[in-house]
C-alpha positions as CSV (number, residue, x, y, z in Angstrom):
1,M,0.0,0.0,0.0
2,S,1.5,3.3,-1.0
3,G,0.7,6.7,0.6
4,R,-0.2,7.6,4.1
5,A,-2.7,5.4,6.0
6,D,-4.8,8.4,7.1
7,S,-5.3,9.7,3.6
8,D,-8.0,7.1,2.8
9,L,-11.6,8.3,3.0
10,S,-13.8,6.7,5.5
11,P,-16.8,4.8,4.1
12,D,-19.3,7.5,5.1
13,T,-17.5,10.2,3.1
14,R,-17.2,8.3,-0.2
15,A,-19.6,9.1,-3.0
16,D,-22.4,6.5,-3.6
17,D,-21.2,6.2,-7.2
18,A,-17.7,5.1,-6.0
19,D,-19.4,2.5,-3.7
20,D,-21.4,1.1,-6.6
21,A,-18.3,1.0,-8.8
22,E,-16.4,-1.0,-6.2
23,G,-19.2,-3.6,-5.7
24,A,-20.1,-3.9,-9.4
25,G,-18.2,-7.2,-10.0
26,H,-19.2,-9.1,-7.0
27,G,-21.3,-11.9,-8.4
28,E,-24.6,-13.1,-6.9
29,H,-25.3,-10.2,-4.6
30,G,-26.6,-8.0,-7.4
31,G,-23.5,-5.8,-7.6
32,H,-23.8,-4.4,-4.1
33,G,-20.6,-5.8,-2.6
34,E,-19.8,-5.0,1.0
35,H,-20.9,-1.4,0.8
36,G,-24.3,-2.1,-0.7
37,G,-27.8,-1.3,0.7
38,H,-29.0,-4.7,2.0
39,G,-26.9,-7.7,2.9
40,E,-27.9,-11.2,2.4
41,H,-29.6,-11.2,5.8
42,G,-31.6,-8.0,5.1
43,E,-29.7,-5.7,7.5
44,H,-29.3,-2.1,6.7
45,D,-25.9,-0.4,6.4
46,E,-24.9,3.1,7.6
47,H,-26.3,4.9,4.5
48,D,-29.8,3.7,5.2
49,E,-29.8,5.0,8.8
50,H,-28.7,8.5,7.6
51,D,-31.5,8.5,5.0
52,D,-34.1,7.7,7.7
53,D,-32.7,10.5,10.0
54,T,-32.9,13.3,7.3
55,P,-36.5,14.3,8.0
56,H,-35.8,14.5,11.7
57,R,-32.7,16.7,11.1
58,A,-34.7,19.0,8.8
59,R,-37.5,19.3,11.4
60,R,-35.0,20.1,14.2
61,A,-33.3,22.7,12.0
62,R,-36.7,24.3,11.3
63,W,-37.6,24.4,15.0
64,A,-34.2,25.8,15.9
65,A,-34.5,28.6,13.3
66,V,-38.1,29.4,14.5
67,G,-37.1,29.3,18.2
68,A,-33.9,31.4,17.8
69,G,-35.7,33.9,15.5
70,A,-38.6,34.3,17.9
71,V,-36.4,34.7,21.0
72,L,-34.1,37.2,19.3
73,A,-37.0,39.2,17.9
74,L,-38.6,39.4,21.3
75,A,-35.3,40.5,22.9
76,G,-34.7,43.1,20.2
77,T,-38.2,44.5,20.5
78,A,-37.8,44.7,24.3
79,A,-34.4,46.4,23.9
80,A,-35.9,48.9,21.4
81,L,-38.8,49.7,23.8
82,L,-36.4,50.2,26.7
83,R,-34.0,52.4,24.7
84,L,-36.9,54.4,23.5
85,T,-37.8,55.5,27.0
86,G,-34.2,56.6,27.7
87,S,-32.3,59.6,26.4
88,V,-30.4,58.0,23.6
89,P,-30.2,59.0,19.9
90,A,-33.2,57.8,17.8
91,L,-30.8,55.6,15.8
92,V,-30.4,53.2,18.7
93,P,-34.0,52.0,19.2
94,A,-34.4,52.0,15.4
95,A,-31.5,49.7,15.0
96,Y,-32.9,47.4,17.7
97,A,-36.3,47.4,16.0
98,C,-34.8,46.7,12.5
99,G,-32.7,43.9,13.9
100,A,-35.8,42.5,15.7
101,G,-37.7,42.6,12.4
102,A,-34.9,40.8,10.6
103,C,-35.0,38.1,13.3
104,A,-38.7,37.8,13.1
105,L,-38.4,37.4,9.3
106,A,-35.8,34.7,9.9
107,A,-38.3,32.8,12.2
108,V,-40.8,32.9,9.3
109,L,-38.3,31.7,6.8
110,G,-37.2,29.0,9.2
111,S,-40.7,27.7,9.6
112,R,-41.0,27.4,5.8
113,G,-37.8,25.3,5.6
114,R,-35.4,28.0,4.4
115,T,-33.0,27.4,7.3
116,R,-29.8,28.6,5.7
117,R,-31.3,31.9,4.7
118,A,-32.9,32.1,8.2
119,L,-29.4,31.6,9.7
120,W,-27.9,34.4,7.7
121,L,-30.8,36.7,8.4
122,L,-30.4,36.0,12.1
123,I,-26.7,36.9,11.9
124,A,-27.6,40.1,10.0
125,G,-30.2,41.0,12.6
126,L,-27.9,40.5,15.4
127,M,-25.2,42.6,13.7
128,V,-27.7,45.5,13.2
129,M,-28.6,45.3,16.9
130,A,-25.0,45.3,17.9
131,L,-24.2,48.2,15.6
132,G,-27.1,50.1,17.2
133,D,-25.7,49.4,20.6
134,Q,-22.4,51.0,19.6
135,F,-24.2,54.3,19.1
136,D,-25.5,54.2,22.7
């Protein structure tokens, strides 16, 4: 064997096409080889477990985006209202309110399954709130 031992990819990082190509010439098992879907006893390999977990991961990501967006929107709204009662420039509560609006929009996007966009919008909303805090 040439090369470093740690340079080989683990089985879960290989492409499915590479797995099919490896097992293509393995006789009676229908070309699945040792990396195929079902063995001769009907057990599942690691790829099937990850496929079953995908809806759960998506649901958790949606709930995380909705929860984080709602909490940050409420915190930004509360901060905007508290800063409005004080003697600060008008830009400060406006920045908190805009950041809270962005976080609320992120919660809506997260509930619709747009979790990546919701994450970036949460980051942008927090940045706007932090920028408003700097003017205080």
